C-alpha positions in Angstrom: 52.2 -172.0 -73.3 54.1 -174.6 -75.3 52.0 -177.7 -75.9 53.3 -181.0 -74.5 53.4 -182.5 -78.0 55.7 -179.7 -79.2 57.9 -180.0 -76.1 58.2 -183.7 -76.2 58.7 -184.3 -80.0 59.9 -181.1 -81.7 63.1 -179.1 -81.7 61.7 -175.9 -80.3 64.8 -173.9 -81.3 63.9 -174.7 -85.0 60.3 -173.4 -84.8 58.4 -171.7 -86.2 58.6 -173.6 -89.4 59.1 -172.0 -92.7 56.3 -173.5 -94.7 54.0 -171.0 -96.4 50.9 -169.6 -94.5 48.1 -172.1 -95.1 50.3 -175.0 -96.1 48.9 -178.3 -94.9 52.3 -179.8 -94.1 52.3 -178.6 -90.5 49.1 -180.6 -89.9 50.5 -183.7 -91.5 53.8 -183.4 -89.5 51.8 -183.1 -86.2 49.8 -186.1 -87.2 53.0 -188.2 -87.4 54.2 -186.9 -84.0 50.7 -187.6 -82.5 50.6 -191.1 -83.9 54.0 -191.8 -82.3 52.9 -190.3 -79.0 49.6 -192.4 -79.1 51.6 -195.6 -79.5 53.8 -194.7 -76.7 57.0 -195.3 -78.7 60.4 -194.5 -77.2 61.6 -191.6 -79.3 65.2 -193.0 -79.1 63.9 -196.0 -81.0 62.3 -194.0 -83.8 64.2 -192.8 -86.8 62.6 -190.4 -89.3 64.1 -190.0 -92.7 63.3 -187.6 -95.4 64.6 -186.6 -98.9 64.3 -183.2 -100.5 61.2 -181.0 -100.9 58.7 -179.1 -98.8 57.7 -182.2 -96.9 61.3 -183.1 -96.2 61.8 -180.1 -94.0 60.0 -182.1 -91.3 63.1 -183.9 -90.2 64.7 -180.7 -89.1 61.8 -179.8 -86.8 61.1 -183.2 -85.3 63.2 -184.3 -82.3 63.9 -187.9 -83.0 66.8 -189.7 -84.7 66.5 -187.9 -88.1 68.2 -188.0 -91.5 67.7 -185.5 -94.2 68.9 -187.1 -97.4 69.2 -186.5 -101.1 66.3 -186.0 -103.5 64.3 -189.2 -103.9 66.6 -191.4 -101.9 64.9 -191.3 -98.5 63.7 -195.0 -98.9 67.1 -196.1 -99.9 68.7 -194.6 -96.8 65.8 -195.9 -94.6 66.4 -199.4 -96.0 70.0 -199.2 -94.9 69.0 -198.0 -91.5 66.4 -200.8 -91.1 68.8 -203.5 -92.2 71.5 -202.3 -89.8 69.1 -201.6 -86.9 66.0 -203.7 -87.5 64.6 -202.9 -84.0 64.1 -199.3 -84.9 60.8 -197.9 -85.9 61.8 -196.3 -89.3 59.5 -193.6 -90.7 60.0 -191.9 -94.0 58.5 -188.5 -94.6 58.4 -187.7 -98.3 56.5 -185.6 -100.9 54.6 -186.6 -104.1 57.6 -185.7 -106.3 60.2 -187.0 -103.9 58.4 -190.4 -103.6 56.9 -191.0 -107.0 59.2 -189.2 -109.5 62.9 -189.4 -108.8 62.2 -191.8 -105.9 59.6 -193.9 -107.8 62.0 -196.9 -108.3 62.9 -197.0 -104.6 59.2 -196.9 -103.7 58.4 -199.8 -105.9 61.3 -202.0 -104.5 60.7 -201.0 -100.8 57.1 -202.1 -101.4 58.1 -205.3 -103.2 60.5 -206.3 -100.4 57.8 -205.6 -97.7 60.5 -204.0 -95.5 59.2 -202.7 -92.2 59.2 -199.0 -93.0 56.3 -196.6 -92.6 56.2 -194.0 -95.4 54.0 -191.0 -95.1 53.6 -189.1 -98.4 52.8 -185.4 -97.9 51.0 -184.9 -101.3 50.4 -181.3 -102.3 50.1 -182.1 -106.1 53.1 -180.0 -107.1 56.7 -179.3 -106.5 56.3 -176.4 -104.1 59.8 -175.8 -102.8 61.6 -175.6 -106.2 59.2 -173.4 -108.1 55.8 -175.0 -108.8 56.6 -177.6 -111.4 54.0 -180.2 -112.1 54.5 -183.5 -110.2 53.4 -187.1 -110.8 50.1 -186.4 -108.9 49.2 -183.0 -110.5 45.7 -183.7 -111.9 45.3 -183.9 -115.6 44.8 -180.4 -117.3 45.9 -178.5 -114.3 48.8 -176.1 -114.4 52.4 -175.8 -113.1 55.3 -173.7 -114.0 56.4 -176.5 -116.3 52.9 -177.1 -117.6 51.9 -173.6 -118.5 49.2 -174.9 -121.0 48.0 -177.6 -118.8 49.3 -181.1 -117.7 48.5 -183.8 -120.1 49.8 -186.7 -117.9 47.6 -188.9 -115.8 48.4 -188.7 -112.1 49.6 -191.6 -110.1 47.4 -193.1 -107.3 50.3 -193.6 -105.0 48.7 -196.0 -102.5 47.5 -198.2 -105.5 51.1 -198.0 -106.9 52.6 -199.2 -103.6 49.8 -201.9 -103.1 50.5 -203.3 -106.6 54.2 -203.5 -105.9 53.6 -205.5 -102.7 53.1 -203.1 -99.8 51.1 -204.8 -97.0 49.5 -201.6 -95.6 48.2 -198.7 -97.7 45.9 -195.8 -96.7 45.0 -192.2 -97.5 44.0 -189.3 -95.3 44.0 -185.5 -95.6 45.1 -182.5 -93.8 41.4 -181.7 -93.1 40.6 -185.2 -91.7 43.5 -185.0 -89.2 42.1 -187.4 -86.5 41.6 -190.1 -89.1 45.0 -189.6 -90.5 46.7 -190.0 -87.1 44.9 -193.3 -86.7 46.0 -194.4 -90.2 49.6 -193.6 -89.4 49.4 -195.5 -86.1 48.1 -198.5 -88.0 50.9 -198.2 -90.5 53.5 -198.1 -87.8 52.0 -201.2 -86.2 52.1 -203.1 -89.4 55.1 -205.4 -89.6 55.9 -204.7 -93.2 56.0 -201.8 -95.7 53.3 -199.3 -95.0 52.4 -196.3 -97.2 50.0 -193.6 -96.0 49.3 -190.7 -98.4 48.4 -187.5 -96.6 46.6 -185.1 -99.0 47.9 -181.6 -98.2 47.1 -178.1 -99.6 49.6 -175.8 -101.3 47.8 -172.3 -101.7 51.1 -170.6 -102.7 51.9 -172.5 -105.9 49.2 -175.1 -106.7 46.4 -173.0 -105.4 47.3 -169.8 -107.2 48.4 -171.5 -110.4 45.0 -173.3 -110.6 42.7 -170.6 -109.1 41.8 -172.8 -106.1 41.1 -169.9 -103.8 42.4 -169.4 -100.3 43.9 -172.0 -98.0 40.5 -172.2 -96.3 38.8 -172.8 -99.7 41.3 -175.6 -100.4 40.7 -177.2 -97.0 36.9 -177.0 -97.6 37.5 -178.7 -100.9 39.1 -181.7 -99.1 36.2 -181.8 -96.7 33.6 -181.8 -99.5 35.3 -184.2 -101.9 36.8 -187.0 -99.8 34.7 -190.0 -99.1 35.8 -192.8 -96.7 36.3 -196.0 -98.6 33.9 -197.9 -96.3 31.2 -195.4 -96.8 31.8 -195.3 -100.6 31.3 -199.1 -100.9 27.7 -198.6 -99.7 26.9 -195.6 -102.0 25.5 -195.7 -105.6 28.2 -194.9 -108.3 26.8 -191.4 -109.1 27.4 -190.4 -105.4 31.1 -191.3 -105.6 31.8 -190.0 -109.1 34.3 -187.1 -109.1 35.3 -187.7 -105.4 38.4 -189.3 -104.0 38.7 -192.1 -101.4 40.3 -191.8 -98.0 40.7 -194.5 -95.3 42.4 -197.9 -95.1 42.9 -199.7 -98.4 45.0 -202.7 -97.6 46.1 -204.4 -94.3 47.5 -207.9 -94.7 50.3 -209.9 -93.0 53.1 -211.2 -95.1 56.8 -212.1 -94.4 58.9 -209.0 -93.6 62.2 -208.4 -95.3 64.5 -207.9 -92.3 63.0 -211.0 -90.6 63.7 -213.1 -93.6 67.2 -211.6 -94.0 68.0 -212.5 -90.3 66.9 -216.1 -91.0 69.6 -216.4 -93.7 72.2 -215.0 -91.3 71.2 -217.4 -88.5 71.1 -220.4 -90.9 74.5 -219.7 -92.2 76.0 -219.2 -88.7 74.7 -222.6 -87.7 76.1 -224.2 -90.8 79.7 -223.0 -90.1 
């Protein structure tokens, strides 16, 4: 039997998806749909935008107003949509490379403007669709097809990057902690400003094989055993947190939103004519 969530929010004629067996992106995509469902949003008032990459396939499967754009430019297109139709709930689905490499400048300025866009980064630590190249979040010393001797770069912490640039909501969840991730995406959508939620995924095909991470189950268990909620971590001694990564809500503040401020300029100028 087709689940109600699939029937209501997905293009059934496009399923099953083509992500590799064990990929975590299906869980992350479902989390976005479930967050929208939990909030009771009218799907006609939701627009989901993606760029290029494994994560960006999601717009082809999700039954909303959707836009599949060019590599790294999802936030640029989403900004145009939000300015033209500020009443829409605009959600960007992007990957670690799409968001933080070729799209890094757009990420910084969308955060700086605090425009009301919710961005969900499907982070699998590698360029999966285009051949396993290392990405801005590939851990130091790990391997990709473009780092056959190990990656010497330091990885980006994408929520911290967005927060430093001005985002008013930042969070991180994982494909394993799906229920928490759904709630984080809900909170991001409710925030009147730029929201970034990083979803840590698993890529057993490229990242897993290249770095000997084991099966998809092994990689999911690694998420389970190495993620610590930021609220719990704050109460633990340093040695208990060392080597782990934080999940949960990092920033949630209220500041002027870009399209609201833009409309004030329009209204002021119309009155002065």
